[in-house]
Backbone bond lengths (Angstrom), bond angles and torsions (degrees), N, CA, C in turn:
res aa  C-N    CA-C-N  psi(-1)  N-CA   C-N-CA  omega(-1)  CA-C   N-CA-C  phi
1 X - - - 1.459 - - 1.526 110.02 -
2 X 1.336 118.27 -29.21 1.446 120.45 -177.92 1.519 112.78 -61.08
3 X 1.356 117.97 -38.04 1.469 120.39 178.08 1.520 109.61 -65.86
4 X 1.310 119.87 -35.59 1.456 122.16 176.86 1.514 110.54 -64.15
5 X 1.321 117.03 -42.41 1.455 121.39 179.94 1.538 109.57 -64.92
6 X 1.329 115.96 -43.40 1.467 118.10 -179.51 1.524 112.00 -63.39
7 X 1.310 117.68 -25.67 1.479 121.83 179.23 1.517 112.59 -98.36
8 X 1.345 116.21 10.08 1.460 121.14 -177.78 1.517 111.56 54.25
9 X 1.310 116.85 37.82 1.487 122.47 178.36 1.510 108.47 -93.54
10 X 1.321 114.57 92.81 1.479 120.40 -176.44 1.521 112.47 -106.74
11 X 1.320 116.82 19.17 1.462 122.08 -176.46 1.522 112.67 -53.52
12 X 1.334 116.37 -43.16 1.466 120.02 -178.26 1.519 113.06 -67.59
13 X 1.345 117.34 -12.38 1.446 121.31 179.02 1.520 113.28 -102.78
14 X 1.317 118.64 -0.29 1.467 122.87 -174.39 1.528 113.55 -50.51
15 X 1.318 116.89 -39.39 1.486 119.12 -176.66 1.545 111.33 -70.62
16 X 1.315 116.89 -8.99 1.472 121.09 179.57 1.537 112.35 -106.09
17 X 1.339 118.12 15.68 1.472 122.06 -172.81 1.515 114.38 -53.84
18 X 1.332 117.65 -33.74 1.474 120.60 -176.84 1.538 112.28 -106.21
19 X 1.317 116.94 12.10 1.462 120.29 -179.96 1.531 108.81 -106.84
20 X 1.337 117.63 156.28 1.454 120.62 178.84 1.525 111.85 -62.81
21 X 1.320 116.66 130.21 1.457 123.80 175.02 1.505 107.43 -125.68
22 X 1.322 117.31 123.23 1.468 121.41 178.52 1.526 107.99 -107.51
23 X 1.327 115.81 120.31 1.452 122.47 -178.70 1.508 108.19 -92.90
24 X 1.328 117.10 132.26 1.459 122.10 -175.14 1.520 110.60 -130.67
25 X 1.321 116.82 138.65 1.463 122.71 170.11 1.527 106.04 -140.15
26 X 1.303 117.26 -174.00 1.453 121.16 -175.77 1.524 112.66 -61.52
27 X 1.326 117.70 -49.78 1.461 121.80 -174.56 1.536 113.91 -115.49
28 X 1.324 118.20 -10.18 1.435 121.20 179.75 1.525 114.97 101.54
29 X 1.320 117.56 -9.57 1.462 120.37 -175.93 1.535 112.74 -75.77
30 X 1.312 118.25 -50.61 1.458 121.48 178.77 1.533 111.09 -64.50
31 X 1.298 115.54 -33.80 1.466 120.80 -178.18 1.529 110.18 -63.18
32 X 1.319 118.90 -35.49 1.473 121.76 179.78 1.526 110.90 -61.27
33 X 1.327 116.86 -42.51 1.462 121.35 179.05 1.545 110.45 -64.35
34 X 1.321 116.58 -43.23 1.455 120.64 -179.85 1.514 110.79 -67.98
35 X 1.321 119.71 -41.80 1.458 121.92 178.71 1.512 110.65 -62.86
36 X 1.330 116.64 -38.86 1.464 120.04 177.37 1.515 111.19 -62.53
37 X 1.339 116.97 -42.51 1.460 121.41 178.67 1.516 111.44 -65.04
38 X 1.329 116.55 -37.18 1.469 120.97 176.47 1.524 111.00 -63.19
39 X 1.331 116.44 -44.78 1.465 120.78 179.23 1.522 110.63 -61.74
40 X 1.324 116.99 -42.10 1.467 120.74 179.42 1.543 110.54 -64.89
41 X 1.348 115.84 -30.14 1.461 119.85 -179.54 1.539 112.06 -84.19
42 X 1.328 117.02 4.02 1.441 119.68 175.19 1.509 116.55 99.37
43 X 1.326 117.04 6.85 1.467 120.72 176.40 1.497 108.23 -82.14
44 X 1.340 115.99 104.02 1.471 121.30 -168.07 1.536 114.34 -75.20
45 X 1.330 117.49 -16.81 1.470 120.00 -174.55 1.519 112.89 -118.96
46 X 1.332 118.89 31.00 1.467 122.16 178.51 1.531 110.84 -77.02
47 X 1.328 117.06 130.92 1.443 123.03 -179.95 1.524 109.96 -137.83
48 X 1.327 116.28 167.65 1.462 121.70 -179.51 1.531 108.26 -118.25
49 X 1.325 116.62 138.32 1.461 121.42 172.15 1.523 106.90 -72.83
50 X 1.336 116.02 107.88 1.471 122.11 -177.35 1.503 111.30 -56.74
51 X 1.303 117.54 124.36 1.470 122.03 177.71 1.521 113.42 83.94
52 X 1.307 117.85 -5.40 1.465 122.46 177.20 1.512 113.45 66.82
53 X 1.334 114.23 -167.56 1.464 120.22 -179.71 1.513 112.87 -65.42
54 X 1.335 116.36 -26.82 1.481 118.83 177.61 1.518 110.54 -61.19
55 X 1.320 118.06 -45.26 1.467 121.40 179.92 1.532 109.74 -68.73
56 X 1.345 116.34 -38.41 1.456 121.24 -179.27 1.532 110.90 -60.39
57 X 1.337 116.10 -50.27 1.463 119.25 -178.26 1.538 111.95 -72.54
58 X 1.338 116.94 -29.97 1.488 119.78 176.44 1.523 110.89 -65.21
59 X 1.337 116.06 -29.64 1.473 121.23 179.38 1.541 111.01 -85.64
60 X 1.348 115.81 7.24 1.468 121.69 179.48 1.512 112.90 58.28
61 X 1.328 116.53 33.75 1.467 120.31 177.30 1.527 109.08 -84.62
62 X 1.341 118.20 152.99 1.474 121.62 -170.40 1.515 113.35 -68.70
63 X 1.307 116.41 145.93 1.467 123.87 172.63 1.534 108.01 -137.59
64 X 1.309 116.86 156.48 1.449 123.19 173.18 1.501 109.33 -132.25
65 X 1.317 115.54 158.43 1.451 120.40 176.92 1.528 110.01 -119.82
């Protein structure tokens, strides 16, 4: 999926264009670039998980695998 993101290939997400999409990476930096590209592509509800997964797990919030 990372190569699709790098090429701004969001075709598989088209049906979710008007729904909330939260972009997540380890620290939040890469996610900002991807969320910006999603917004430019017309995804009106793209957001970034502030601080990334590092902040999420540091706050002892739940995760699943």
